[in-house]
N, CA, C and O atoms as CSV, one atom per row, in Angstrom:
chain,resi,resn,atom,element,x,y,z
A,1,MET,N,N,38.118,98.415,87.153
A,1,MET,CA,C,39.337,98.292,87.944
A,1,MET,C,C,40.120,97.563,86.319
A,1,MET,O,O,39.432,96.904,85.540
A,2,LYS,N,N,41.678,97.864,86.058
A,2,LYS,CA,C,42.068,97.413,85.320
A,2,LYS,C,C,42.266,95.801,85.079
A,2,LYS,O,O,41.999,95.024,85.995
A,3,PRO,N,N,42.621,95.449,84.139
A,3,PRO,CA,C,43.186,93.577,84.185
A,3,PRO,C,C,44.331,93.616,84.437
A,3,PRO,O,O,45.097,94.569,84.298
A,4,ALA,N,N,44.538,92.602,84.823
A,4,ALA,CA,C,46.323,91.978,84.841
A,4,ALA,C,C,46.293,91.989,83.601
A,4,ALA,O,O,46.858,93.029,83.262
A,5,THR,N,N,45.921,91.369,82.616
A,5,THR,CA,C,46.751,90.587,81.242
A,5,THR,C,C,46.144,91.661,80.143
A,5,THR,O,O,45.293,92.530,80.334
A,6,ALA,N,N,46.897,91.302,78.856
A,6,ALA,CA,C,45.858,92.107,77.600
A,6,ALA,C,C,46.899,91.366,76.627
A,6,ALA,O,O,48.004,91.006,77.032
A,7,PHE,N,N,46.506,91.191,75.464
A,7,PHE,CA,C,46.084,90.054,74.207
A,7,PHE,C,C,46.932,90.776,73.485
A,7,PHE,O,O,46.901,91.994,73.664
A,8,LYS,N,N,47.717,90.319,72.677
A,8,LYS,CA,C,48.706,90.923,71.255
A,8,LYS,C,C,48.420,90.232,70.124
A,8,LYS,O,O,48.883,89.092,70.080
A,9,VAL,N,N,47.603,90.716,68.932
A,9,VAL,CA,C,47.867,89.929,68.120
A,9,VAL,C,C,48.633,89.983,67.318
A,9,VAL,O,O,48.839,91.139,66.950
A,10,LEU,N,N,49.595,88.732,66.486
A,10,LEU,CA,C,51.162,88.282,65.901
A,10,LEU,C,C,50.153,87.359,64.539
A,10,LEU,O,O,49.089,86.753,64.661
A,11,THR,N,N,51.173,87.624,63.078
A,11,THR,CA,C,51.032,86.628,62.711
A,11,THR,C,C,52.079,85.815,63.105
A,11,THR,O,O,52.695,85.940,64.163
A,12,ALA,N,N,52.386,84.539,61.796
A,12,ALA,CA,C,53.297,83.996,62.619
A,12,ALA,C,C,54.675,84.220,62.576
A,12,ALA,O,O,55.479,83.552,63.227
A,13,GLU,N,N,55.021,85.289,61.707
A,13,GLU,CA,C,56.289,85.959,60.701
A,13,GLU,C,C,56.306,86.794,63.115
A,13,GLU,O,O,57.133,87.060,63.987
A,14,GLN,N,N,55.325,86.790,62.985
A,14,GLN,CA,C,55.476,88.163,64.677
A,14,GLN,C,C,55.657,87.028,65.132
A,14,GLN,O,O,56.808,86.599,65.063
A,15,MET,N,N,54.933,86.434,65.554
A,15,MET,CA,C,55.097,85.505,66.814
A,15,MET,C,C,56.248,84.480,66.820
A,15,MET,O,O,56.502,84.107,67.965
A,16,ALA,N,N,56.809,84.072,66.126
A,16,ALA,CA,C,58.687,83.576,65.398
A,16,ALA,C,C,59.688,84.813,66.029
A,16,ALA,O,O,60.832,84.700,66.469
A,17,VAL,N,N,58.666,86.271,65.887
A,17,VAL,CA,C,60.597,86.602,66.589
A,17,VAL,C,C,60.598,87.604,68.000
A,17,VAL,O,O,61.414,88.439,68.390
A,18,LEU,N,N,58.762,86.923,68.809
A,18,LEU,CA,C,58.702,87.353,69.678
A,18,LEU,C,C,59.175,85.604,70.951
A,18,LEU,O,O,59.475,85.557,72.144
A,19,GLU,N,N,59.072,84.893,70.274
A,19,GLU,CA,C,59.787,83.617,70.501
A,19,GLU,C,C,61.018,83.303,71.044
A,19,GLU,O,O,61.445,82.623,71.977
A,20,ALA,N,N,61.726,84.449,69.625
A,20,ALA,CA,C,62.744,84.407,69.552
A,20,ALA,C,C,63.903,85.428,70.584
A,20,ALA,O,O,65.085,85.765,70.518
A,21,GLY,N,N,62.450,85.696,71.747
A,21,GLY,CA,C,63.118,86.374,72.804
A,21,GLY,C,C,62.468,88.533,73.341
A,21,GLY,O,O,62.506,89.135,74.414
A,22,SER,N,N,61.917,89.009,71.742
A,22,SER,CA,C,61.432,90.418,72.109
A,22,SER,C,C,60.979,90.975,70.516
A,22,SER,O,O,61.466,90.856,69.392
A,23,PHE,N,N,59.784,91.638,71.090
A,23,PHE,CA,C,59.068,91.916,69.548
A,23,PHE,C,C,58.475,93.154,69.704
A,23,PHE,O,O,57.508,93.496,70.385
A,24,ASP,N,N,59.334,93.882,68.839
A,24,ASP,CA,C,59.147,95.294,69.068
A,24,ASP,C,C,57.895,96.167,68.417
A,24,ASP,O,O,57.508,97.323,68.582
A,25,GLY,N,N,57.627,95.500,67.926
A,25,GLY,CA,C,56.245,95.662,67.046
A,25,GLY,C,C,55.584,96.102,65.488
A,25,GLY,O,O,55.866,97.081,64.798
A,26,ALA,N,N,54.778,95.192,65.270
A,26,ALA,CA,C,53.683,95.258,64.063
A,26,ALA,C,C,54.324,97.049,63.181
A,26,ALA,O,O,54.850,98.139,63.406
A,27,PRO,N,N,53.711,96.116,62.074
A,27,PRO,CA,C,54.741,98.032,61.068
A,27,PRO,C,C,53.835,99.450,61.759
A,27,PRO,O,O,54.373,100.447,62.242
A,28,VAL,N,N,51.888,99.129,61.606
A,28,VAL,CA,C,51.473,99.232,62.680
A,28,VAL,C,C,51.455,100.365,64.043
A,28,VAL,O,O,50.955,101.378,64.533
A,29,ASP,N,N,52.661,99.021,64.205
A,29,ASP,CA,C,52.771,99.832,65.918
A,29,ASP,C,C,53.392,100.999,65.714
A,29,ASP,O,O,53.096,102.157,66.008
A,30,MET,N,N,54.787,100.248,64.867
A,30,MET,CA,C,55.653,101.192,64.837
A,30,MET,C,C,55.523,102.606,64.275
A,30,MET,O,O,56.152,103.627,64.554
A,31,ALA,N,N,54.189,102.307,63.102
A,31,ALA,CA,C,53.966,103.657,62.856
A,31,ALA,C,C,53.453,104.875,63.888
A,31,ALA,O,O,53.670,106.087,63.906
A,32,ASP,N,N,52.696,104.006,64.710
A,32,ASP,CA,C,52.041,104.788,65.699
A,32,ASP,C,C,52.839,104.505,67.059
A,32,ASP,O,O,52.198,104.238,68.076
A,33,GLY,N,N,53.717,104.542,67.071
A,33,GLY,CA,C,55.482,104.551,68.573
A,33,GLY,C,C,54.580,103.539,69.443
A,33,GLY,O,O,54.885,103.850,70.595
A,34,TYR,N,N,53.650,102.512,69.521
A,34,TYR,CA,C,53.329,101.828,70.250
A,34,TYR,C,C,53.327,100.488,70.121
A,34,TYR,O,O,53.633,99.944,69.060
A,35,ILE,N,N,52.946,99.770,71.303
A,35,ILE,CA,C,52.071,98.763,70.359
A,35,ILE,C,C,51.267,98.518,71.320
A,35,ILE,O,O,51.245,98.763,72.526
A,36,HIS,N,N,50.348,97.785,70.295
A,36,HIS,CA,C,48.910,98.069,70.736
A,36,HIS,C,C,48.690,96.569,70.993
A,36,HIS,O,O,48.930,95.577,70.304
A,37,LEU,N,N,47.931,96.805,72.723
A,37,LEU,CA,C,47.036,95.803,73.394
A,37,LEU,C,C,45.737,95.579,73.251
A,37,LEU,O,O,45.023,96.557,73.469
A,38,SER,N,N,45.253,94.667,72.974
A,38,SER,CA,C,43.627,94.414,73.810
A,38,SER,C,C,43.440,93.508,74.624
A,38,SER,O,O,44.028,92.455,74.872
A,39,THR,N,N,42.464,94.069,75.068
A,39,THR,CA,C,41.691,93.794,76.728
A,39,THR,C,C,41.034,92.238,76.335
A,39,THR,O,O,40.700,91.923,75.192
A,40,PHE,N,N,40.943,91.481,77.357
A,40,PHE,CA,C,39.920,90.173,76.504
A,40,PHE,C,C,38.722,90.373,76.133
A,40,PHE,O,O,38.201,89.565,75.363
A,41,ASP,N,N,37.861,91.740,76.697
A,41,ASP,CA,C,37.056,91.836,76.188
A,41,ASP,C,C,37.193,92.324,74.716
A,41,ASP,O,O,36.729,91.722,73.748
A,42,GLN,N,N,37.801,93.344,74.677
A,42,GLN,CA,C,38.196,93.522,73.219
A,42,GLN,C,C,38.825,92.907,72.438
A,42,GLN,O,O,39.088,93.531,71.411
A,43,LEU,N,N,39.340,91.487,72.527
A,43,LEU,CA,C,40.091,91.222,72.034
A,43,LEU,C,C,39.435,90.229,70.282
A,43,LEU,O,O,39.916,89.949,69.184
A,44,THR,N,N,38.448,90.083,70.831
A,44,THR,CA,C,37.007,89.377,69.509
A,44,THR,C,C,37.297,90.911,68.082
A,44,THR,O,O,37.792,90.811,66.960
A,45,GLU,N,N,36.841,91.927,68.669
A,45,GLU,CA,C,36.649,93.227,67.901
A,45,GLU,C,C,37.158,93.293,67.214
A,45,GLU,O,O,36.755,93.643,66.105
A,46,THR,N,N,38.801,92.870,67.601
A,46,THR,CA,C,40.290,94.146,67.153
A,46,THR,C,C,40.935,92.379,66.646
A,46,THR,O,O,42.122,92.189,66.913
A,47,VAL,N,N,40.545,91.779,66.299
A,47,VAL,CA,C,40.922,90.597,65.388
A,47,VAL,C,C,39.954,90.890,64.384
A,47,VAL,O,O,40.343,90.740,63.225
A,48,ASP,N,N,38.442,91.383,64.615
A,48,ASP,CA,C,36.813,91.231,63.296
A,48,ASP,C,C,37.503,92.193,63.032
A,48,ASP,O,O,37.997,91.783,61.981
A,49,LYS,N,N,38.164,93.741,63.268
A,49,LYS,CA,C,38.396,94.774,62.468
A,49,LYS,C,C,39.568,94.644,61.926
A,49,LYS,O,O,39.544,94.659,60.695
A,50,HIS,N,N,40.912,94.481,62.570
A,50,HIS,CA,C,42.014,94.723,61.763
A,50,HIS,C,C,42.595,93.567,61.009
A,50,HIS,O,O,43.260,93.810,60.001
A,51,PHE,N,N,42.409,92.346,61.398
A,51,PHE,CA,C,42.559,90.903,60.949
A,51,PHE,C,C,41.884,89.864,60.031
A,51,PHE,O,O,42.034,88.657,59.839
A,52,ALA,N,N,40.868,91.082,59.412
A,52,ALA,CA,C,39.945,89.857,59.131
A,52,ALA,C,C,40.747,89.527,57.262
A,52,ALA,O,O,41.385,90.177,56.435
A,53,GLY,N,N,40.069,87.845,57.428
A,53,GLY,CA,C,40.810,87.022,56.630
A,53,GLY,C,C,42.077,87.084,56.589
A,53,GLY,O,O,42.513,87.174,55.441
A,54,GLN,N,N,42.802,87.070,57.362
A,54,GLN,CA,C,44.083,86.692,57.272
A,54,GLN,C,C,43.983,85.569,58.634
A,54,GLN,O,O,43.400,85.738,59.705
A,55,ASP,N,N,44.641,84.586,58.236
A,55,ASP,CA,C,45.703,83.062,58.427
A,55,ASP,C,C,46.309,83.586,59.256
A,55,ASP,O,O,46.879,84.661,59.442
A,56,ASP,N,N,45.978,81.986,60.139
A,56,ASP,CA,C,47.736,81.651,61.042
A,56,ASP,C,C,48.064,82.509,61.926
A,56,ASP,O,O,49.243,82.372,62.252
A,57,LEU,N,N,47.446,83.475,62.544
A,57,LEU,CA,C,47.760,84.416,63.466
A,57,LEU,C,C,47.125,83.966,64.877
A,57,LEU,O,O,46.139,83.284,65.156
A,58,HIS,N,N,48.218,84.713,65.746
A,58,HIS,CA,C,48.727,83.789,66.991
A,58,HIS,C,C,48.226,84.960,68.008
A,58,HIS,O,O,48.469,86.151,67.813
A,59,VAL,N,N,47.389,84.385,69.282
A,59,VAL,CA,C,47.530,85.468,70.413
A,59,VAL,C,C,48.735,85.593,71.546
A,59,VAL,O,O,48.963,84.858,72.506
A,60,ALA,N,N,48.966,85.992,71.394
A,60,ALA,CA,C,49.926,86.122,73.196
A,60,ALA,C,C,49.555,87.172,74.402
A,60,ALA,O,O,49.581,88.379,74.646
A,61,GLU,N,N,49.284,86.237,74.846
A,61,GLU,CA,C,48.604,86.783,76.225
A,61,GLU,C,C,49.723,87.639,77.116
A,61,GLU,O,O,50.595,86.936,77.627
A,62,VAL,N,N,49.813,89.284,77.401
A,62,VAL,CA,C,50.906,89.375,77.992
A,62,VAL,C,C,50.519,90.308,79.863
A,62,VAL,O,O,49.634,90.921,80.461
A,63,ASP,N,N,51.720,89.867,80.001
A,63,ASP,CA,C,51.580,90.446,81.969
A,63,ASP,C,C,51.462,91.779,82.091
A,63,ASP,O,O,52.273,91.944,83.001
A,64,LEU,N,N,51.041,92.876,81.842
A,64,LEU,CA,C,50.492,93.988,82.539
A,64,LEU,C,C,51.375,94.378,83.141
A,64,LEU,O,O,52.066,95.161,82.488
A,65,GLU,N,N,51.847,94.126,84.547
A,65,GLU,CA,C,51.747,94.789,85.690
A,65,GLU,C,C,53.022,94.156,85.608
A,65,GLU,O,O,53.573,95.108,86.161
A,66,ALA,N,N,54.327,93.072,85.316
A,66,ALA,CA,C,55.616,93.609,84.731
A,66,ALA,C,C,56.114,94.499,83.793
A,66,ALA,O,O,57.303,94.813,83.838
A,67,LEU,N,N,55.150,95.084,82.701
A,67,LEU,CA,C,55.578,95.990,81.817
A,67,LEU,C,C,55.595,97.223,82.644
A,67,LEU,O,O,56.435,98.080,82.369
A,68,GLY,N,N,54.684,97.433,83.723
A,68,GLY,CA,C,54.669,98.865,84.727
A,68,GLY,C,C,54.609,99.776,83.867
A,68,GLY,O,O,54.399,99.299,82.751
A,69,GLU,N,N,54.733,101.299,83.878
A,69,GLU,CA,C,54.767,102.173,83.578
A,69,GLU,C,C,54.933,101.753,81.643
A,69,GLU,O,O,54.219,102.501,80.975
A,70,ALA,N,N,55.580,100.923,80.966
A,70,ALA,CA,C,55.914,101.283,80.333
A,70,ALA,C,C,53.896,101.168,78.908
A,70,ALA,O,O,53.616,101.422,77.737
A,71,VAL,N,N,53.168,100.630,80.178
A,71,VAL,CA,C,52.062,100.820,79.482
A,71,VAL,C,C,51.003,102.229,80.079
A,71,VAL,O,O,50.810,102.866,81.114
A,72,LYS,N,N,50.532,102.174,78.689
A,72,LYS,CA,C,49.362,103.335,78.856
A,72,LYS,C,C,47.438,103.078,78.453
A,72,LYS,O,O,46.661,102.640,77.605
A,73,TRP,N,N,47.499,103.548,79.415
A,73,TRP,CA,C,45.543,103.241,79.018
A,73,TRP,C,C,45.321,104.787,78.116
A,73,TRP,O,O,45.823,105.816,78.567
A,74,GLU,N,N,44.610,104.796,76.963
A,74,GLU,CA,C,44.147,105.172,76.071
A,74,GLU,C,C,43.403,105.102,75.488
A,74,GLU,O,O,43.220,104.009,74.953
A,75,PRO,N,N,42.395,106.312,75.177
A,75,PRO,CA,C,41.006,106.225,74.551
A,75,PRO,C,C,41.619,105.512,72.850
A,75,PRO,O,O,42.775,105.544,72.426
A,76,SER,N,N,40.394,104.921,72.174
A,76,SER,CA,C,40.486,104.535,71.386
A,76,SER,C,C,39.529,104.538,70.194
A,76,SER,O,O,39.080,105.629,69.841
A,77,ARG,N,N,39.230,103.618,69.648
A,77,ARG,CA,C,37.808,102.962,69.090
A,77,ARG,C,C,36.693,103.205,70.206
A,77,ARG,O,O,36.779,103.011,71.419
A,78,GLY,N,N,35.264,103.847,69.199
A,78,GLY,CA,C,34.526,104.694,70.814
A,78,GLY,C,C,34.423,105.219,71.386
A,78,GLY,O,O,33.424,105.798,71.815
A,79,GLY,N,N,36.353,105.255,71.862
A,79,GLY,CA,C,35.878,106.283,73.183
A,79,GLY,C,C,37.034,104.945,74.074
A,79,GLY,O,O,38.173,105.239,74.440
A,80,GLN,N,N,36.602,103.958,74.213
A,80,GLN,CA,C,37.294,102.759,74.999
A,80,GLN,C,C,38.723,102.831,74.596
A,80,GLN,O,O,39.283,103.099,73.533
A,81,LEU,N,N,39.359,102.327,76.439
A,81,LEU,CA,C,40.842,102.376,76.212
A,81,LEU,C,C,41.054,101.258,76.908
A,81,LEU,O,O,40.545,100.581,77.802
A,82,PHE,N,N,42.705,101.322,75.637
A,82,PHE,CA,C,43.182,100.100,75.440
A,82,PHE,C,C,44.001,100.133,75.781
A,82,PHE,O,O,44.247,101.337,75.843
A,83,PRO,N,N,45.096,99.426,76.262
A,83,PRO,CA,C,46.581,98.710,76.787
A,83,PRO,C,C,47.460,99.605,75.849
A,83,PRO,O,O,47.060,99.505,74.689
A,84,HIS,N,N,48.189,100.180,75.940
A,84,HIS,CA,C,49.358,100.566,74.658
A,84,HIS,C,C,50.633,100.379,74.976
A,84,HIS,O,O,50.864,101.004,76.012
A,85,LEU,N,N,51.573,99.821,74.586
A,85,LEU,CA,C,52.924,99.245,75.269
A,85,LEU,C,C,53.868,100.929,74.726
A,85,LEU,O,O,53.226,101.903,74.332
A,86,TYR,N,N,54.705,100.931,74.781
A,86,TYR,CA,C,55.453,102.217,74.802
A,86,TYR,C,C,57.191,101.151,74.766
A,86,TYR,O,O,57.711,101.108,75.881
A,87,GLY,N,N,57.704,100.662,74.043
A,87,GLY,CA,C,58.845,99.933,74.220
A,87,GLY,C,C,58.358,98.451,73.774
A,87,GLY,O,O,57.277,98.102,73.300
A,88,SER,N,N,59.521,97.695,74.085
A,88,SER,CA,C,59.582,96.418,73.417
A,88,SER,C,C,58.374,95.522,73.486
A,88,SER,O,O,57.486,96.331,73.218
A,89,LEU,N,N,57.885,94.574,73.642
A,89,LEU,CA,C,56.766,93.242,74.330
A,89,LEU,C,C,58.533,92.108,74.387
A,89,LEU,O,O,58.808,91.572,73.314
A,90,PRO,N,N,59.281,91.918,75.280
A,90,PRO,CA,C,59.502,90.548,75.841
A,90,PRO,C,C,59.378,89.601,75.806
A,90,PRO,O,O,59.386,89.803,74.592
A,91,LEU,N,N,59.169,87.972,75.959
A,91,LEU,CA,C,58.744,87.514,75.943
A,91,LEU,C,C,58.991,86.963,77.243
A,91,LEU,O,O,58.394,85.896,77.388
A,92,GLU,N,N,59.578,87.274,78.114
A,92,GLU,CA,C,59.562,86.882,79.486
A,92,GLU,C,C,58.459,87.548,79.936
A,92,GLU,O,O,58.404,87.331,81.146
A,93,VAL,N,N,57.238,88.487,79.479
A,93,VAL,CA,C,56.489,88.657,80.289
A,93,VAL,C,C,55.044,88.300,79.655
A,93,VAL,O,O,54.117,89.110,79.621
A,94,VAL,N,N,54.962,86.631,79.027
A,94,VAL,CA,C,54.388,87.066,77.828
A,94,VAL,C,C,53.512,85.168,78.874
A,94,VAL,O,O,53.940,84.030,78.679
A,95,VAL,N,N,52.555,85.472,79.652
A,95,VAL,CA,C,51.844,84.533,79.661
A,95,VAL,C,C,51.592,83.319,79.265
A,95,VAL,O,O,52.035,82.220,79.601
A,96,ALA,N,N,50.969,83.599,78.654
A,96,ALA,CA,C,51.274,82.092,77.471
A,96,ALA,C,C,50.618,82.942,75.458
A,96,ALA,O,O,50.353,84.090,75.101
A,97,TYR,N,N,50.625,81.977,74.939
A,97,TYR,CA,C,50.653,82.618,73.211
A,97,TYR,C,C,50.704,81.233,72.886
A,97,TYR,O,O,51.357,80.380,73.488
A,98,GLY,N,N,49.710,81.006,71.539
A,98,GLY,CA,C,49.788,80.099,70.768
A,98,GLY,C,C,48.249,80.499,69.743
A,98,GLY,O,O,47.849,81.663,69.716
A,99,PRO,N,N,47.593,79.506,69.044
A,99,PRO,CA,C,47.348,79.837,67.868
A,99,PRO,C,C,46.545,80.218,67.393
A,99,PRO,O,O,46.241,79.373,66.551
A,100,LEU,N,N,45.557,81.430,67.307
A,100,LEU,CA,C,44.243,82.080,67.146
A,100,LEU,C,C,42.994,81.306,67.312
A,100,LEU,O,O,42.740,80.980,66.153
A,101,HIS,N,N,42.053,80.814,68.075
A,101,HIS,CA,C,41.125,80.062,67.936
A,101,HIS,C,C,40.202,80.614,68.626
A,101,HIS,O,O,40.459,81.315,69.604
A,102,ARG,N,N,38.715,80.312,68.110
A,102,ARG,CA,C,37.885,80.852,68.225
A,102,ARG,C,C,36.393,79.963,68.826
A,102,ARG,O,O,36.141,78.940,68.190
A,103,ASP,N,N,35.796,80.180,69.549
A,103,ASP,CA,C,34.482,79.489,70.707
A,103,ASP,C,C,33.905,79.427,69.256
A,103,ASP,O,O,34.200,80.013,68.214
A,104,ASP,N,N,32.654,78.176,69.704
A,104,ASP,CA,C,31.716,78.256,69.010
A,104,ASP,C,C,30.839,79.490,68.660
A,104,ASP,O,O,30.388,79.711,67.536
A,105,ALA,N,N,30.663,80.223,69.698
A,105,ALA,CA,C,30.226,81.838,69.161
A,105,ALA,C,C,31.064,82.723,68.509
A,105,ALA,O,O,30.776,83.918,68.564
A,106,GLY,N,N,32.418,82.232,67.673
A,106,GLY,CA,C,33.025,83.145,67.505
A,106,GLY,C,C,33.207,83.917,67.938
A,106,GLY,O,O,32.893,85.055,67.588
A,107,ARG,N,N,34.017,83.452,69.239
A,107,ARG,CA,C,34.436,85.465,69.869
A,107,ARG,C,C,36.011,84.859,70.438
A,107,ARG,O,O,35.983,83.976,71.295
A,108,VAL,N,N,37.033,85.243,70.054
A,108,VAL,CA,C,38.661,84.922,70.357
A,108,VAL,C,C,38.296,84.033,72.086
A,108,VAL,O,O,37.605,84.311,73.067
A,109,GLN,N,N,39.584,82.423,71.531
A,109,GLN,CA,C,39.827,82.191,72.747
A,109,GLN,C,C,40.918,82.682,73.781
A,109,GLN,O,O,41.633,83.057,72.852
A,110,ARG,N,N,41.650,82.998,74.869
A,110,ARG,CA,C,42.447,82.903,75.428
A,110,ARG,C,C,43.128,81.585,75.535
A,110,ARG,O,O,42.742,80.485,75.929
A,111,PRO,N,N,44.961,82.299,74.774
A,111,PRO,CA,C,45.469,80.670,74.730
A,111,PRO,C,C,45.572,80.149,76.063
A,111,PRO,O,O,45.338,80.528,77.211
A,112,VAL,N,N,46.102,78.929,75.353
A,112,VAL,CA,C,46.648,77.962,76.364
A,112,VAL,C,C,47.916,78.173,77.199
A,112,VAL,O,O,48.241,78.188,78.387
A,113,THR,N,N,48.530,78.345,75.864
A,113,THR,CA,C,50.398,77.397,75.904
A,113,THR,C,C,51.403,78.716,76.263
A,113,THR,O,O,51.440,79.896,75.917
A,114,GLY,N,N,52.200,77.836,77.157
A,114,GLY,CA,C,53.447,79.605,76.847
A,114,GLY,C,C,54.604,78.875,76.960
A,114,GLY,O,O,55.697,79.432,76.856
């Protein structure tokens, strides 16, 4: 069963763009033709692999059902299925967002504000 929400990791500058209403993607998203999202179970590995050493990161939790057919589940890292958003990410489908925090075990936590 696919989760109802997924997560986008954003720099502070990208978060400000999203908060203004809509986010069209980071440079890697634009190059690939879709916005990369991760499930909660994939989130920590995504941050560790693609954002290592970066500070001031933010996490947005996205309502996948509200995005409908714009989300495609496609294989990526190690054959895992990842949610990819073909189109812009509108602020109204973001259910929570905030600065990236980790728990004592090092796992990225869900955002709690929105």
